C-alpha positions as CSV (number, residue, x, y, z in Angstrom):
1,M,33.1,139.8,-58.4
2,N,36.6,138.6,-58.4
3,T,37.1,135.8,-60.8
4,N,39.0,133.7,-58.3
5,I,36.4,134.1,-55.6
6,Y,33.7,133.1,-58.1
7,R,35.5,130.0,-59.1
8,L,36.0,129.0,-55.4
9,I,32.3,129.4,-54.7
10,V,31.4,127.2,-57.8
11,M,33.8,124.5,-56.7
12,L,32.4,124.5,-53.1
13,L,28.8,124.2,-54.5
14,L,29.8,121.3,-56.8
15,A,31.6,119.6,-53.9
16,S,28.6,119.8,-51.7
17,L,26.3,118.4,-54.5
18,L,28.7,115.5,-55.0
19,W,28.9,114.8,-51.3
20,G,25.1,114.7,-51.1
21,C,24.9,112.2,-53.9
22,A,27.5,109.9,-52.4
23,A,26.4,106.8,-50.5
24,P,26.5,107.3,-46.8
25,P,29.3,105.7,-44.9
26,S,28.6,102.1,-43.8
27,P,27.8,101.8,-40.1
28,T,30.3,100.1,-37.9
29,P,29.0,96.6,-37.3
30,E,28.0,95.8,-33.7
31,A,29.8,92.9,-32.0
32,T,27.6,89.8,-31.7
33,A,27.8,87.1,-29.1
34,P,28.8,83.6,-30.4
35,P,25.9,81.2,-30.8
36,V,25.1,79.2,-27.7
37,E,25.3,75.5,-28.3
38,E,22.1,73.8,-27.4
39,L,22.5,70.7,-25.1
40,S,20.9,67.4,-26.0
41,A,18.0,66.3,-23.7
42,F,20.3,63.8,-22.1
43,D,23.2,66.2,-21.5
44,Q,20.7,68.8,-20.1
45,W,19.4,66.1,-17.8
46,L,23.0,65.3,-16.6
47,K,23.6,69.0,-15.9
48,D,20.3,69.4,-14.0
49,T,20.9,66.1,-12.1
50,K,24.4,67.2,-11.0
51,A,23.0,70.6,-9.8
52,T,20.4,68.8,-7.7
53,F,22.3,65.8,-6.4
54,E,26.0,66.8,-6.2
55,G,27.5,65.0,-3.2
56,T,24.6,62.5,-2.7
57,E,25.6,58.9,-2.0
58,I,23.4,55.9,-2.7
59,K,23.9,52.4,-1.4
60,V,23.3,49.5,-3.9
61,A,23.0,45.8,-3.0
62,V,23.7,43.4,-5.8
63,A,24.7,39.8,-6.6
64,S,27.8,39.0,-8.6
65,H,26.7,39.0,-12.3
66,P,28.1,40.0,-15.7
67,S,25.8,42.9,-15.9
68,I,26.9,44.2,-12.5
69,E,30.5,44.2,-13.8
70,A,29.3,46.3,-16.7
71,F,27.6,48.8,-14.5
72,K,30.7,49.0,-12.2
73,K,32.7,50.0,-15.3
74,M,30.2,52.7,-16.1
75,T,30.1,54.0,-12.6
76,P,33.1,56.5,-12.7
77,E,31.5,58.4,-15.6
78,F,28.1,58.3,-13.9
79,E,29.6,59.8,-10.7
80,E,31.5,62.4,-12.6
81,K,28.6,63.6,-14.7
82,T,25.8,63.4,-12.1
83,G,27.7,64.1,-8.8
84,I,26.0,61.0,-7.3
85,K,28.3,58.6,-5.5
86,V,27.6,54.9,-5.7
87,A,28.5,52.5,-2.9
88,W,28.3,49.0,-4.3
89,D,27.7,46.1,-1.9
90,E,28.3,43.0,-4.0
91,M,27.8,39.5,-2.7
92,E,27.0,36.0,-4.0
93,E,23.5,35.4,-5.2
94,G,22.4,33.3,-2.2
95,A,23.9,35.8,0.2
96,L,21.9,38.6,-1.4
97,A,18.7,36.6,-1.0
98,E,19.6,35.9,2.7
99,K,20.5,39.6,3.3
100,L,17.3,40.8,1.8
101,L,15.2,38.3,3.9
102,I,17.0,39.5,7.0
103,D,16.3,43.1,6.2
104,A,12.7,42.3,5.4
105,S,12.2,40.5,8.7
106,A,13.7,43.5,10.5
107,G,11.4,45.8,8.7
108,T,14.1,48.2,7.5
109,T,17.1,48.3,5.2
110,S,20.1,50.6,4.7
111,Y,20.0,50.2,0.9
112,D,18.5,52.7,-1.6
113,V,18.6,50.3,-4.6
114,I,18.6,46.5,-4.6
115,M,19.0,44.0,-7.4
116,N,15.6,42.4,-7.7
117,C,14.3,39.3,-9.5
118,P,10.9,37.7,-10.1
119,E,11.6,35.2,-7.3
120,F,12.1,38.0,-4.7
121,T,9.4,40.4,-5.8
122,P,6.2,39.1,-4.2
123,S,7.7,38.5,-0.8
124,L,9.6,41.8,-0.7
125,V,6.5,43.7,-1.8
126,D,4.3,42.0,0.8
127,V,6.6,42.9,3.7
128,G,6.6,46.5,2.5
129,M,10.3,46.6,1.4
130,L,9.9,47.8,-2.2
131,E,8.7,51.1,-3.7
132,S,6.6,50.9,-6.9
133,I,8.3,52.8,-9.7
134,D,5.0,53.6,-11.5
135,S,5.1,57.3,-10.4
136,F,8.5,57.6,-12.2
137,L,7.3,55.8,-15.3
138,Q,4.1,57.9,-15.5
139,N,6.0,61.2,-15.4
140,P,7.5,62.3,-18.7
141,A,10.2,64.2,-16.7
142,T,11.4,61.0,-15.2
143,N,10.7,58.7,-18.1
144,P,12.2,60.8,-21.0
145,D,12.7,59.6,-24.6
146,W,16.4,58.9,-24.0
147,F,15.4,56.4,-21.2
148,D,12.6,54.7,-23.3
149,Y,11.2,52.2,-20.8
150,E,8.9,50.8,-23.6
151,D,11.9,49.7,-25.5
152,I,12.6,47.0,-22.9
153,E,11.3,43.6,-24.0
154,T,7.7,43.3,-22.7
155,A,8.2,39.9,-21.1
156,Y,11.1,41.3,-19.1
157,R,9.2,44.3,-18.0
158,D,6.3,42.2,-16.8
159,M,8.5,39.8,-14.8
160,L,9.1,42.5,-12.1
161,S,5.4,43.3,-11.8
162,Y,3.2,42.3,-8.9
163,N,-0.5,43.0,-8.3
164,G,-0.6,45.4,-11.3
165,K,2.4,47.5,-10.2
166,H,6.0,47.6,-11.3
167,Y,8.8,47.0,-8.9
168,G,12.0,47.4,-10.9
169,V,13.6,48.2,-14.2
170,P,15.0,45.0,-15.9
171,F,18.6,45.2,-17.0
172,A,19.5,41.5,-17.5
173,G,16.5,39.7,-19.0
174,E,17.2,36.0,-19.3
175,T,15.7,33.2,-21.1
176,V,17.0,29.6,-21.5
177,F,18.3,28.3,-24.8
178,L,20.6,25.7,-26.2
179,I,24.3,26.5,-26.7
180,Y,26.4,24.0,-28.8
181,R,29.8,23.5,-30.3
182,K,29.5,24.0,-34.0
183,D,32.9,22.4,-34.7
184,I,31.9,19.2,-32.8
185,F,28.6,19.0,-34.6
186,E,30.3,19.4,-38.0
187,K,33.0,16.9,-37.1
188,H,30.4,14.2,-36.3
189,N,27.7,15.3,-38.8
190,L,25.2,16.1,-36.1
191,N,22.1,18.2,-36.6
192,V,21.0,20.8,-34.1
193,P,18.4,19.0,-32.0
194,T,14.8,20.3,-32.3
195,T,13.1,17.7,-30.1
196,M,13.9,16.5,-26.6
197,D,14.5,13.0,-27.9
198,E,17.1,14.4,-30.3
199,L,18.7,16.4,-27.5
200,L,19.2,13.3,-25.4
201,D,20.5,11.3,-28.4
202,T,22.9,14.1,-29.3
203,A,24.3,14.3,-25.8
204,K,24.9,10.6,-25.8
205,T,26.6,10.7,-29.2
206,I,29.0,13.5,-28.2
207,Q,30.0,11.7,-25.0
208,E,30.6,8.5,-26.9
209,K,32.6,10.0,-29.7
210,E,34.6,12.7,-28.0
211,P,36.9,11.3,-25.3
212,G,37.0,13.4,-22.2
213,M,34.0,15.5,-23.3
214,A,30.6,15.5,-21.7
215,G,27.5,15.6,-23.8
216,I,25.9,18.5,-22.1
217,S,26.4,20.9,-19.2
218,M,23.6,22.4,-17.0
219,R,23.0,23.6,-13.5
220,T,21.5,20.9,-11.2
221,R,22.7,21.9,-7.7
222,L,20.3,21.1,-4.8
223,G,17.7,23.8,-4.3
224,W,16.8,26.7,-6.5
225,E,19.4,25.9,-9.1
226,F,17.9,22.5,-9.8
227,T,14.4,24.0,-10.0
228,Y,15.6,26.7,-12.4
229,M,16.7,24.2,-15.0
230,W,14.0,21.6,-14.4
231,S,11.3,24.1,-14.8
232,V,12.3,24.7,-18.4
233,L,11.6,21.0,-19.1
234,I,8.3,20.6,-17.2
235,F,6.1,22.4,-19.7
236,P,7.4,20.9,-22.9
237,F,6.4,17.5,-21.4
238,G,2.9,18.9,-20.5
239,G,3.7,19.0,-16.8
240,R,2.5,21.6,-14.2
241,I,3.8,23.1,-11.1
242,V,0.5,24.5,-10.1
243,D,-2.6,24.1,-12.3
244,P,-3.7,27.6,-13.4
245,Q,-7.4,26.6,-13.3
246,T,-7.6,24.9,-10.0
247,Q,-4.6,26.5,-8.4
248,K,-3.7,23.1,-7.0
249,A,-0.2,21.6,-7.1
250,G,0.4,19.4,-10.2
251,L,3.8,18.0,-9.3
252,N,2.8,14.4,-9.1
253,N,1.0,14.2,-12.5
254,P,2.4,11.8,-15.1
255,E,3.7,14.5,-17.3
256,T,5.6,16.3,-14.5
257,L,7.1,13.0,-13.5
258,D,8.2,12.3,-17.1
259,S,10.0,15.7,-17.2
260,L,11.9,14.9,-14.1
261,K,12.9,11.5,-15.4
262,Y,14.1,13.1,-18.6
263,F,16.1,15.7,-16.7
264,I,17.8,13.0,-14.7
265,D,18.6,11.0,-17.9
266,L,20.0,14.1,-19.6
267,A,22.2,15.0,-16.6
268,G,23.7,11.5,-16.9
269,Y,25.6,12.8,-20.0
270,G,26.9,15.8,-18.0
271,P,30.4,16.4,-16.6
272,V,31.6,14.6,-13.5
273,G,30.2,16.3,-10.4
274,I,27.2,17.8,-12.3
275,S,24.9,17.4,-9.3
276,A,26.9,20.2,-7.6
277,F,26.8,22.6,-10.6
278,S,25.4,26.1,-10.1
279,F,25.7,28.4,-13.1
280,P,29.5,29.2,-12.7
281,E,30.4,25.5,-12.9
282,A,28.0,24.8,-15.8
283,W,29.3,27.8,-17.8
284,D,32.9,27.0,-17.1
285,A,32.6,23.3,-18.2
286,F,31.4,24.5,-21.6
287,M,33.7,27.4,-22.0
288,Q,36.7,25.3,-21.2
289,G,35.8,22.7,-23.9
290,K,34.6,20.0,-21.5
291,A,31.0,19.7,-22.8
292,G,29.6,19.7,-26.3
293,M,26.3,21.4,-25.4
294,M,24.9,23.6,-22.6
295,L,21.3,24.2,-21.7
296,E,21.5,27.5,-20.0
297,A,20.5,31.1,-19.4
298,S,21.0,33.5,-22.3
299,A,23.1,35.5,-19.8
300,A,25.9,32.9,-20.4
301,A,26.4,33.9,-24.0
302,P,28.6,37.1,-23.5
303,E,30.9,35.0,-21.3
304,V,31.0,32.2,-23.8
305,E,32.0,34.7,-26.5
306,N,34.6,36.4,-24.3
307,P,38.1,35.3,-25.5
308,E,39.6,36.1,-22.2
309,K,37.4,33.5,-20.4
310,S,36.4,31.0,-23.1
311,V,38.5,28.7,-25.3
312,V,35.5,27.9,-27.6
313,V,35.0,31.4,-29.1
314,G,34.2,31.2,-32.8
315,N,32.9,27.6,-32.5
316,V,29.6,28.2,-30.8
317,G,26.0,28.1,-32.1
318,Y,22.7,29.0,-30.4
319,A,19.3,27.5,-30.8
320,P,15.9,27.6,-29.0
321,V,14.8,25.0,-26.5
322,P,13.9,21.7,-28.3
323,A,10.3,20.7,-28.3
324,G,8.8,18.1,-26.1
325,P,5.6,16.0,-26.5
326,A,3.5,19.0,-25.5
327,G,5.4,21.7,-27.5
328,A,8.4,24.0,-27.4
329,Y,8.5,26.4,-24.4
330,S,11.0,28.4,-22.4
331,G,10.7,31.0,-19.7
332,V,11.9,34.4,-18.6
333,W,13.9,35.3,-15.6
334,G,16.4,38.0,-14.9
335,W,17.4,40.9,-12.8
336,G,16.5,44.5,-12.4
337,F,17.1,47.5,-10.1
338,A,14.4,48.3,-7.5
339,I,14.1,51.2,-5.1
340,T,13.5,50.4,-1.4
341,K,10.6,52.0,0.4
342,D,12.9,53.0,3.3
343,S,15.2,55.0,1.0
344,T,15.3,58.8,1.7
345,K,17.1,59.3,-1.6
346,K,14.5,57.8,-4.0
347,D,15.0,60.5,-6.7
348,A,18.7,60.0,-6.7
349,A,18.2,56.3,-6.8
350,W,15.9,56.7,-9.8
351,A,18.5,58.9,-11.5
352,F,21.0,56.1,-11.1
353,I,18.6,53.4,-12.4
354,S,17.4,55.4,-15.4
355,Y,21.0,56.3,-16.4
356,M,22.4,52.8,-16.1
357,T,19.5,51.0,-17.8
358,S,18.7,53.7,-20.4
359,K,18.5,53.3,-24.2
360,E,21.0,56.1,-24.4
361,K,23.7,54.1,-22.5
362,Q,22.7,50.7,-23.7
363,D,25.6,50.3,-26.2
364,D,28.2,51.2,-23.5
365,Y,26.5,48.6,-21.2
366,L,26.6,45.9,-23.8
367,A,30.2,46.7,-24.8
368,N,31.2,46.2,-21.2
369,G,29.6,42.7,-21.0
370,G,26.0,43.6,-20.0
371,I,23.1,41.3,-20.8
372,V,20.7,42.6,-23.5
373,S,17.1,43.4,-22.5
374,R,16.0,45.9,-25.2
375,V,14.1,45.2,-28.3
376,S,15.9,47.8,-30.3
377,R,19.2,46.1,-29.8
378,L,17.9,42.5,-30.2
379,Q,16.4,43.4,-33.6
380,D,19.2,45.6,-34.9
381,T,21.0,43.8,-37.8
382,E,24.4,45.3,-36.9
383,Q,24.0,44.2,-33.3
384,Q,22.9,40.7,-34.5
385,A,26.1,40.5,-36.5
386,K,28.1,41.5,-33.5
387,F,26.3,39.2,-31.0
388,P,25.4,35.9,-32.8
389,Y,23.1,34.8,-30.0
390,Y,20.5,37.6,-30.4
391,Q,18.5,35.8,-33.0
392,A,18.2,32.7,-30.8
393,I,17.1,34.9,-27.9
394,L,14.3,36.3,-30.0
395,Q,13.2,32.8,-30.9
396,T,13.3,31.7,-27.3
397,L,11.3,34.7,-26.2
398,E,8.5,33.6,-28.6
399,Q,8.6,30.2,-26.8
400,A,8.2,32.0,-23.4
401,A,5.4,34.1,-24.8
402,A,3.6,31.0,-25.9
403,L,3.8,29.7,-22.3
404,Q,2.6,33.0,-20.8
405,E,-0.4,33.0,-23.1
406,Q,-1.6,29.8,-21.4
407,G,-1.3,31.5,-18.0
408,L,1.8,29.5,-17.1
409,G,5.3,30.4,-16.1
410,V,8.5,29.0,-14.8
411,V,8.2,31.3,-11.8
412,L,5.0,31.6,-9.8
413,M,4.4,35.2,-8.8
414,I,3.3,34.4,-5.3
415,P,5.1,35.0,-2.0
416,A,5.3,31.2,-1.4
417,W,7.3,30.7,-4.6
418,S,10.7,30.6,-2.8
419,Q,9.4,27.8,-0.5
420,I,7.9,25.9,-3.4
421,S,11.1,26.3,-5.5
422,E,13.2,25.0,-2.6
423,V,11.0,22.0,-2.1
424,M,11.2,21.1,-5.9
425,G,14.9,21.6,-6.0
426,T,15.6,19.6,-2.9
427,E,13.5,16.6,-3.7
428,G,14.5,16.7,-7.4
429,S,18.1,16.7,-6.5
430,R,17.6,13.7,-4.2
431,A,16.2,11.8,-7.1
432,L,19.2,12.9,-9.3
433,T,21.7,11.5,-6.8
434,K,19.6,8.3,-6.5
435,E,18.7,8.9,-2.8
436,I,15.1,8.5,-3.8
437,T,13.2,7.5,-6.9
438,P,11.6,10.2,-9.2
439,E,8.2,8.9,-8.2
440,E,9.0,9.3,-4.5
441,A,10.4,12.8,-5.3
442,T,7.3,14.1,-7.1
443,E,4.9,12.6,-4.4
444,S,6.9,14.3,-1.7
445,M,6.9,17.6,-3.7
446,Q,3.1,17.3,-4.1
447,T,2.5,16.8,-0.4
448,Q,4.8,19.6,0.7
449,V,3.7,22.1,-1.9
450,S,0.0,21.4,-1.2
451,A,0.7,22.1,2.4
452,I,2.4,25.4,1.5
453,L,-0.6,26.4,-0.6
454,G,-2.9,25.5,2.3
455,Q,-4.6,22.7,0.4
């Protein structure tokens, strides 16, 4: 064999052996899709809600209130993310009550959502105007973790219940506490009052030592406003509106009379014109430095701490209601959103309510001036540092719970409560303005309320 040919064959054989021993070429990697970002439960809900309700409009009836201002600021984002349009119909508190009564009498309403309170609930339920929200609360799909209904303070949740059913989600739970000027107290070496006698003496001292400043500001306007504030004082004195055992009116008993006399004496250290004060006037007097103390709803606190509205920011302290001869008690009131039975958009209405009042959106709500109702925020140390009145609210809620444990409350959950409240506020106001005596006022109340109760 030719030597050259032989060498060529050997070289080819060696090459084939080497090729077989070499690592196979790496496969060309296949293109992979980028990872899909998983939406949070809340964002997924927003997406699903928009797909379902895009273009739906709901009509909401409300009274003017700091929390409503907060919700209105949150509305553009809600509309953008859910596709639900909100038509707000805002009016004064008394006008809302009148409007709802007119609608109730007519047996129909154009609203999908209304601003509800304990005073409205029994009457509106009995005329068939409100839809129970229990079906939404019992369904995990409509009561998700990000909403967290159970995080709302129990006393506030219960205030919108009637006959074992829930008729609204609270957004502005209120209790009454004492608001005072720390700088004035320090200036005159005053202690924060812990008894009703001390409260009266402190109001007197401030009025005597601070020219042009009233001792205390409160609401005392004829009617419901008078009843609101007086009812806070009835139980510390041992009085009763209706006896829980006998269900008979207790407005002419000695203790109830004592509480009325005390209320009138305390109002004597109020600003000029106090007999016409509703909450805006009471708040304004304190926020403008015209009163050293204010016995008022906890809802006043965000306004008091607002530098755009208040000149006393940084000089304000908060304390629970002072104790009377029978103990230290306060009550719970407040507002929530309810769904009307006539609404044809109940699911969209619930989407609105659950978004606005949710735990997820609570910080936005509070930052916009809303009134706190959730335990998680009241107990949060960072929130307490930011909102100095939270600790006093917790203390006052304990006072309200102590009253509820006795089967008592500042609001009677019966349809006749609006009539009873009006009688108490009218006759009490007449005593305040010296038209009649406190004794005549309570006897008149007893007679009228007994008739209302059919006794």
